[in-house]
Backbone as JSON, one array per atom type, in Angstrom:
{
  "sequence": "MEWAQILVIMLSVLLALLLVLAIVLTIILIRITQRISAVVESAERVAANLEATTDNITRVTSPFWLAKTAVSSIKKLFTTKHNR",
  "N": [[3.51, -20.29, -57.94], [1.0, -21.85, -55.62], [-1.73, -21.13, -54.46], [-2.26, -21.92, -52.14], [0.35, -22.56, -50.97], [1.14, -19.29, -50.52], [-0.71, -19.12, -49.0], [0.18, -20.44, -46.46], [2.67, -19.67, -46.36], [1.99, -16.63, -45.59], [0.27, -16.62, -43.23], [1.89, -17.76, -41.11], [3.66, -15.88, -41.54], [2.23, -14.01, -39.67], [1.3, -15.61, -37.45], [4.61, -16.06, -36.21], [4.69, -12.92, -35.82], [2.53, -12.36, -34.17], [3.41, -13.88, -31.68], [6.01, -12.61, -31.42], [4.68, -9.95, -30.46], [2.84, -11.14, -28.59], [5.22, -12.12, -26.83], [6.21, -9.51, -26.66], [4.4, -8.43, -25.46], [4.38, -9.9, -22.61], [6.97, -9.72, -21.17], [6.17, -6.98, -21.02], [4.43, -7.35, -19.16], [5.26, -8.31, -16.95], [7.09, -6.08, -15.54], [5.43, -3.9, -15.01], [4.12, -5.69, -13.1], [5.95, -6.02, -11.7], [6.39, -3.22, -11.07], [4.02, -2.98, -9.23], [4.41, -4.74, -7.26], [6.34, -3.15, -5.65], [5.61, -0.79, -4.86], [3.52, -1.7, -3.56], [4.39, -3.07, -1.21], [6.69, -1.02, -0.6], [3.62, 0.67, 0.12], [3.18, -1.34, 2.44], [5.21, -1.0, 4.07], [5.01, 1.83, 4.78], [2.11, 1.38, 6.18], [3.3, -0.1, 8.51], [5.14, 1.85, 9.87], [3.39, 3.52, 10.12], [2.08, 2.76, 11.86], [3.39, 1.93, 14.28], [4.03, 4.55, 15.56], [1.55, 5.29, 15.8], [1.0, 4.02, 17.68], [3.47, 4.21, 19.93], [2.4, 7.72, 20.34], [0.25, 7.22, 21.71], [0.9, 5.43, 23.95], [2.78, 7.14, 24.9], [0.66, 9.49, 25.3], [-1.25, 8.36, 26.82], [-0.67, 7.87, 29.72], [-0.85, 10.47, 30.27], [-3.24, 11.35, 29.58], [-4.35, 10.86, 31.97], [-3.49, 11.14, 33.9], [-3.59, 14.36, 33.38], [-6.64, 14.09, 34.09], [-7.26, 13.4, 36.78], [-5.34, 15.4, 37.61], [-7.59, 17.27, 37.19], [-10.0, 16.32, 38.38], [-8.78, 16.55, 41.03], [-8.31, 19.19, 41.54], [-11.8, 19.91, 41.23], [-11.9, 18.88, 43.48], [-11.35, 19.74, 45.58], [-11.73, 22.94, 45.28], [-14.77, 22.49, 44.94], [-14.84, 21.93, 48.37], [-13.68, 24.02, 49.04], [-15.53, 25.83, 48.95], [-17.78, 25.56, 50.09]],
  "CA": [[3.1, -20.28, -56.7], [-0.32, -21.92, -55.56], [-2.47, -19.96, -53.36], [-1.82, -22.6, -50.42], [1.49, -21.67, -50.17], [0.78, -18.03, -50.34], [-1.47, -18.44, -47.45], [0.7, -21.05, -45.71], [3.85, -18.11, -45.83], [1.64, -15.19, -44.44], [-0.2, -17.81, -42.51], [3.35, -18.36, -40.71], [4.54, -14.91, -41.01], [1.07, -13.4, -38.82], [1.6, -15.91, -36.25], [5.43, -15.13, -36.06], [4.27, -11.44, -35.33], [1.83, -12.64, -33.2], [4.66, -14.47, -31.33], [6.71, -11.68, -30.9], [4.1, -9.26, -30.03], [2.94, -11.53, -27.31], [6.28, -11.91, -25.69], [6.67, -8.36, -26.08], [3.62, -8.22, -24.01], [4.46, -10.33, -21.79], [7.79, -8.56, -20.87], [5.49, -5.17, -20.51], [2.92, -6.62, -18.25], [6.59, -8.6, -16.45], [7.54, -5.04, -15.55], [4.36, -3.68, -14.55], [4.1, -6.13, -11.87], [7.43, -5.35, -10.74], [6.56, -2.11, -10.3], [2.7, -2.82, -8.25], [4.77, -4.83, -5.69], [7.64, -2.67, -5.3], [4.45, 0.33, -4.16], [2.74, -2.71, -1.81], [6.1, -3.04, -0.53], [6.34, 1.21, -0.26], [2.82, 0.33, 1.32], [3.51, -2.13, 3.71], [6.5, -0.19, 5.48], [4.63, 2.55, 5.75], [1.75, 1.19, 7.2], [3.75, -0.62, 9.58], [5.81, 2.82, 10.26], [2.14, 4.65, 10.81], [1.46, 1.65, 13.27], [4.26, 2.49, 15.36], [3.98, 5.89, 15.46], [0.39, 5.73, 16.95], [1.39, 3.01, 19.47], [3.94, 5.41, 20.11], [1.35, 8.3, 20.87], [-0.87, 6.44, 22.37], [1.9, 5.09, 25.25], [2.92, 8.66, 25.65], [-1.2, 9.9, 25.46], [-2.23, 7.09, 27.86], [-0.54, 8.11, 30.56], [-0.51, 11.87, 30.2], [-4.78, 11.75, 30.0], [-4.7, 9.9, 32.98], [-2.53, 12.4, 35.09], [-4.69, 15.28, 33.62], [-8.15, 14.03, 34.34], [-6.17, 13.07, 37.49], [-5.47, 16.25, 38.62], [-8.56, 17.93, 37.01], [-10.41, 15.88, 39.47], [-8.55, 17.1, 42.55], [-8.82, 20.66, 41.39], [-12.63, 20.22, 41.06], [-12.65, 18.5, 44.63], [-10.66, 20.86, 46.13], [-12.54, 24.19, 44.72], [-15.78, 22.41, 45.86], [-14.88, 22.03, 49.91], [-13.64, 25.84, 48.89], [-16.79, 26.63, 48.58], [-19.08, 25.21, 50.84]],
  "C": [[1.68, -20.66, -56.32], [-0.52, -20.77, -54.69], [-2.27, -21.0, -52.05], [-0.87, -22.25, -50.01], [1.74, -20.62, -50.17], [0.26, -18.05, -48.44], [-0.95, -19.45, -46.73], [1.55, -19.72, -45.33], [2.88, -16.88, -45.49], [0.67, -15.92, -43.5], [1.07, -17.97, -41.53], [3.85, -16.57, -40.34], [3.44, -14.2, -39.99], [1.35, -14.0, -38.11], [3.5, -16.01, -35.56], [5.12, -13.38, -35.52], [4.13, -11.87, -34.62], [2.62, -12.75, -31.84], [5.19, -13.78, -30.82], [5.83, -10.8, -30.31], [3.71, -9.78, -28.84], [4.43, -11.91, -26.21], [6.47, -10.51, -24.92], [6.08, -7.47, -24.75], [3.75, -8.56, -23.04], [6.04, -9.77, -20.65], [7.18, -7.37, -19.7], [4.89, -5.68, -19.08], [4.41, -7.86, -16.71], [6.57, -7.52, -14.91], [6.51, -3.7, -14.96], [4.15, -3.95, -13.12], [4.58, -6.02, -11.02], [7.32, -4.21, -9.7], [4.96, -1.92, -8.74], [3.99, -3.44, -7.66], [5.83, -3.84, -5.32], [6.5, -1.55, -4.49], [3.76, -1.08, -3.32], [3.7, -2.43, -1.23], [5.98, -1.72, 0.39], [4.79, 0.59, 1.02], [2.57, -0.11, 2.91], [3.96, -1.37, 4.69], [5.59, 1.32, 5.69], [3.43, 2.46, 6.62], [2.4, 0.9, 8.42], [4.06, 0.94, 10.28], [4.39, 3.33, 11.35], [1.77, 3.7, 12.32], [1.87, 1.45, 14.77], [4.51, 3.43, 15.72], [2.98, 6.09, 16.52], [0.3, 4.85, 17.78], [2.11, 3.72, 20.1], [3.39, 6.27, 21.37], [0.33, 7.68, 21.51], [0.07, 5.93, 24.01], [2.41, 6.42, 25.37], [1.35, 9.67, 26.1], [-1.53, 9.64, 27.11], [-2.15, 8.05, 28.93], [-0.34, 9.74, 31.38], [-2.07, 12.34, 30.32], [-5.13, 11.0, 31.52], [-4.13, 10.72, 33.83], [-3.47, 13.16, 34.84], [-6.0, 15.17, 34.66], [-7.97, 14.0, 35.94], [-6.7, 14.64, 38.81], [-7.02, 17.36, 38.32], [-9.81, 17.54, 38.39], [-10.05, 16.87, 41.27], [-8.74, 18.19, 42.55], [-10.37, 20.8, 41.38], [-12.77, 19.61, 43.02], [-12.3, 19.42, 45.8], [-11.66, 22.37, 45.85], [-14.1, 23.69, 45.33], [-16.08, 22.21, 47.33], [-14.33, 23.37, 50.05], [-14.33, 26.29, 48.97], [-18.06, 26.79, 49.86], [-18.24, 26.12, 52.56]]
}
């Protein structure tokens, strides 16, 4: 065998190994991307639920706060009139 033929065989084996390695790495990257996508979707669901919960709390506490402030103001008004 000539050196050129040995070199061609070595290079073709190396290229075949690199091709297999590239395919394996591509599959791994696809799986990682799918996992990241699942995590992002989960985070979006959590954020949406948190936003909905915050809206519900705001709807409940806003009238409560207004009523509390009104009652507090009325109490102060009556206590200042009684003290005079």
